[in-house]
C-alpha positions in Angstrom: -0.1 0.0 0.1 1.2 3.5 -0.8 1.8 6.0 1.9 -1.4 7.8 1.0 -3.5 4.7 1.4 -6.0 4.1 4.4 -6.9 0.9 6.3 -10.8 1.4 5.7 -13.0 3.3 3.4 -16.6 3.8 4.3 -19.3 4.3 1.8 -22.7 5.2 2.8 -25.2 7.6 4.0 -24.6 10.1 6.9 -27.3 11.7 9.2 -28.1 14.0 11.8 -29.9 12.2 14.7 -32.4 13.8 16.9 -32.3 11.6 19.9 -35.6 11.7 21.8 -35.7 9.8 25.3 -39.3 8.8 26.0 -40.6 7.5 29.2 -43.0 5.1 27.2 -44.0 3.9 23.8 -45.6 6.6 21.9 -49.4 6.2 21.3 -51.5 8.0 18.5 -53.3 11.0 19.7 -51.0 11.7 22.7 -48.6 14.0 24.2 -45.7 13.3 26.5 -42.7 15.4 27.5 -39.1 14.2 26.5 -37.1 12.8 29.4 -34.0 14.0 27.4 -33.1 15.4 23.9 -29.9 15.6 22.1 -28.7 16.3 18.4 -25.9 14.3 17.2 -24.1 13.3 13.9 -24.7 9.8 13.0 -25.3 7.2 10.1 -24.1 3.5 10.0 -20.9 3.7 8.0 -19.8 7.2 9.5 -20.0 5.9 13.2 -18.1 2.7 12.5 -15.5 4.7 10.6 -15.3 7.0 13.6 -14.8 4.1 15.8 -12.1 2.7 13.8 -10.2 6.2 13.4 -10.3 6.5 17.3 -8.9 2.8 17.5 -5.6 3.9 15.7 -6.7 3.0 12.0 -6.5 5.1 9.0 -9.9 5.9 7.5 -11.5 7.6 4.6 -15.3 8.1 4.3 -17.0 8.7 0.6 -20.6 10.1 0.9 -22.8 13.2 0.4 -23.8 16.0 2.5 -26.5 18.6 2.3 -25.2 22.2 2.0 -27.3 23.1 5.2 -26.3 23.4 8.7 -26.9 19.7 9.3 -24.4 18.8 6.3 -21.9 21.3 7.7 -22.3 19.6 11.4 -22.0 16.1 9.8 -18.9 16.7 7.7 -17.1 18.7 10.3 -17.9 15.9 12.9 -15.7 13.6 10.8 -13.0 16.1 10.1 -12.6 16.6 13.9 -11.9 12.9 14.3 -9.3 12.8 11.7 -11.2 10.9 9.0 -10.1 11.8 5.4 -13.2 13.4 3.8 -11.5 14.8 0.7 -13.7 12.8 -1.7 -17.2 13.7 -0.2 -19.8 15.7 -2.1 -21.8 18.6 -0.9 -25.4 18.8 -2.7 -26.2 22.4 -3.4 -29.7 23.4 -2.4 -30.3 20.0 -0.5 -30.8 19.5 3.2 -29.0 16.8 5.0 -30.4 13.4 5.9 -32.0 13.6 9.4 -33.4 11.1 11.7 -35.5 11.1 14.6 -34.8 8.4 17.3 -37.2 7.5 19.8 -35.1 6.1 22.8 -37.0 3.9 25.4 -36.0 5.1 28.9 -36.4 1.8 30.5 -35.0 -0.5 28.1 -32.5 1.7 25.9 -34.2 0.2 22.7 -34.7 2.6 20.0 -37.2 3.1 16.9 -36.0 5.2 14.0 -37.7 7.4 11.7 -35.7 9.0 8.8 -35.8 11.1 5.7 -33.4 11.4 2.8 -34.1 14.2 0.2 -34.1 13.0 -3.2 -30.8 13.6 -4.9 -28.6 12.9 -2.0 -27.7 9.6 -3.2 -24.2 8.9 -4.8 -24.1 7.6 -8.5 -21.2 5.4 -9.8 -19.9 8.0 -12.0 -19.2 10.3 -9.0 -16.7 8.0 -7.6 -13.1 7.7 -7.9 -11.7 4.3 -8.5 -8.6 5.2 -6.7 -10.3 6.0 -3.4 -11.3 2.2 -3.2 -7.9 0.7 -4.5 -5.6 2.0 -1.8 -7.4 0.2 1.3 -7.5 -2.9 3.2 -11.4 -3.0 3.8 -14.3 -1.3 2.2 -17.4 -1.1 4.6 -20.7 -0.1 3.0 -24.3 0.2 3.7 -25.5 -0.6 0.2 -28.2 2.2 0.2 -26.7 3.6 -3.0 -26.7 0.1 -4.5 -25.0 0.9 -8.0 -22.3 2.9 -6.3 -21.8 0.5 -3.5 -21.2 -2.3 -6.0 -18.8 -0.3 -8.3 -16.9 0.5 -5.1 -16.8 -3.0 -4.1 -15.7 -4.3 -7.6 -12.7 -1.8 -7.4 -11.9 -2.6 -3.8 -11.8 -6.4 -4.5 -9.8 -6.0 -7.7 -7.3 -4.1 -5.5 -7.1 -7.2 -2.9 -9.3 -5.5 -0.3 -12.1 -7.1 1.8 -15.5 -6.0 1.6 -17.9 -5.7 4.4 -21.5 -4.9 4.1 -24.0 -3.6 6.7 -27.3 -3.5 4.8 -30.9 -3.3 6.0 -33.2 -4.1 3.1 -32.4 -6.5 0.2 -33.6 -4.3 -2.5 -33.1 -4.5 -6.5 -29.5 -5.3 -7.3 -28.4 -6.5 -4.0 -27.3 -10.0 -5.4 -24.5 -8.2 -7.4 -23.3 -6.6 -4.2 -23.4 -9.9 -2.2 -21.4 -11.6 -4.9 -18.7 -9.1 -4.1 -19.1 -9.1 -0.4 -16.5 -10.9 1.9 -18.0 -10.1 5.4 -21.8 -9.7 5.6 -23.1 -8.8 9.0 -26.9 -8.1 9.3 -30.0 -8.6 11.2 -32.0 -11.7 11.1 -35.0 -10.0 9.4 -32.6 -8.9 6.6 -31.6 -12.6 6.1 -35.1 -14.0 6.3 -36.4 -11.4 3.7 -33.5 -12.1 1.4 -33.6 -15.7 1.6 -37.2 -16.6 2.4 -36.0 -18.7 5.4 -37.4 -18.2 8.6 -35.0 -20.4 10.4 -31.9 -18.3 11.2 -29.4 -21.1 10.6 -31.0 -21.8 7.3 -31.0 -18.2 6.4 -27.4 -17.9 7.2 -26.3 -20.8 5.0 -28.5 -19.7 2.1 -26.9 -16.2 2.4 -23.4 -17.6 2.5 -24.2 -19.3 -1.0 -24.7 -15.9 -2.5 -21.0 -14.9 -2.1 -19.8 -13.9 1.4 -17.2 -16.2 3.1 -18.6 -15.0 6.6 -22.1 -14.3 7.4 -23.1 -12.8 10.7 -26.5 -12.3 12.3 -26.6 -9.6 14.9 -29.8 -10.2 17.4 -29.1 -7.3 20.2 -29.5 -8.8 23.4 -29.8 -12.3 21.9 -26.0 -12.0 20.9 -24.5 -12.8 17.5 -24.5 -16.0 15.4 -21.8 -16.5 12.8 -21.0 -18.8 9.9 -17.7 -18.9 8.2 -16.7 -21.6 5.9 -18.9 -24.2 7.1 -18.3 -23.4 11.0 -20.7 -21.9 13.4 -19.7 -19.6 16.1 -22.1 -17.9 18.7 -21.2 -15.1 20.9 -23.6 -14.2 23.8 -24.4 -10.5 24.4 -22.6 -8.8 27.3 -24.5 -7.5 30.1 -24.2 -3.8 30.7 -26.3 -0.9 32.0 -28.3 0.1 28.6 -28.9 3.6 28.1 -29.3 3.8 24.5 -28.8 1.2 21.6 -28.5 3.5 18.8 -25.2 2.9 17.0 -24.6 -0.6 18.6 -24.7 -2.4 15.4 -22.4 0.2 13.8 -19.9 -0.2 16.6 -20.3 -4.0 16.2 -19.2 -3.6 12.6 -16.3 -1.6 13.5 -15.3 -4.1 16.0 -15.3 -7.0 13.6 -13.5 -4.9 11.0 -10.7 -4.2 13.6 -10.4 -7.7 14.5 -10.3 -8.9 11.0 -7.5 -6.5 10.0 -5.3 -7.4 12.9 -5.7 -11.2 11.9 -7.6 -12.5 14.9 -9.8 -15.7 14.7 -13.4 -15.6 14.3 -14.4 -16.3 17.9 -12.2 -13.6 19.4 -13.3 -10.9 16.7 -16.9 -11.8 17.5 -16.3 -11.5 21.2 -14.4 -8.0 20.7 -17.2 -6.7 18.5 -19.9 -7.7 20.9 -18.2 -6.2 23.8 -17.3 -2.9 22.0 -21.2 -2.9 21.0 -22.4 -3.4 24.5 -20.2 -0.6 25.8 -21.5 2.0 23.3 -24.9 1.4 24.6 -23.8 3.0 28.2 -24.2 6.6 26.6 -26.9 8.3 24.5 -26.3 8.6 20.9 -24.2 6.6 18.4 -20.6 8.2 19.0 -20.2 9.3 22.6 -20.4 5.9 23.9 -17.5 4.2 21.6 -15.3 2.5 23.9 -11.7 2.5 23.9 -9.9 -0.8 22.5 -8.8 -1.4 26.1 -12.1 -1.1 27.6 -13.7 -3.4 25.0 -10.9 -6.0 25.4 -11.4 -5.9 29.1 -14.9 -6.5 28.9 -14.3 -9.5 26.3 -11.7 -10.8 28.7 -9.1 -10.6 25.6 -5.4 -10.1 26.1 -4.1 -6.6 25.2 -2.4 -6.4 22.0 
């Protein structure tokens, strides 16, 4: 890799999260006072990239921002972390993506409402191949499926791994999965993708579409992984949960960190689960990102 290369490139959407802590589930035609409110930059891929940057890896983010105040905050938050944002795009006349996140005060579980203006997505012709040819791993959310597929093809051609964090199996997903090495998703995604309700069957069917590793993340139910015919299960770590927002993003970061350091599946799963659990101790996606040392300690893994 050249001196200008990075360890991880993230391609995906970013958002401004409006975090609303509520005392009880919101009912129709009702009112309640918020227990707590905060506004923070977020997004699946950017949050994972921030975690990896804090953990000492070199990162680059490729995505688009609105030219409003939200877009400026989202972009500057990555710059402040040391993430390379030179290849990002600012969309004139468009507002940045925003999310309203309702966080249950008791359980810390959240519900997400989001909007993304038309025209914010990335197109393949807007990408530079060089941005994906000098990394060790590409992380993408697959929202802009054609752009993600092009980036994955370039990254794979250059010898990089491709990790996919995707919510919905939309049109063209089969092409992206064929270029994916590490698929880490929810059981709901797996069942929608394969038509299989049984989790193990869904993981097996997903692996036949391309990824060598398929992981189902189940929140408090832990994580189940299938890699080259071998099953691994990691229970969730018990912590005082304040907000689960961003836990999955930090899990992806933890798994990428372990893979890039040459760890085995079991210890990588354990580290990722520990990092995701510790994130839940604070409100919002990024304030709770733990240090590597804290995650290793909770996972009972040796310090590297």
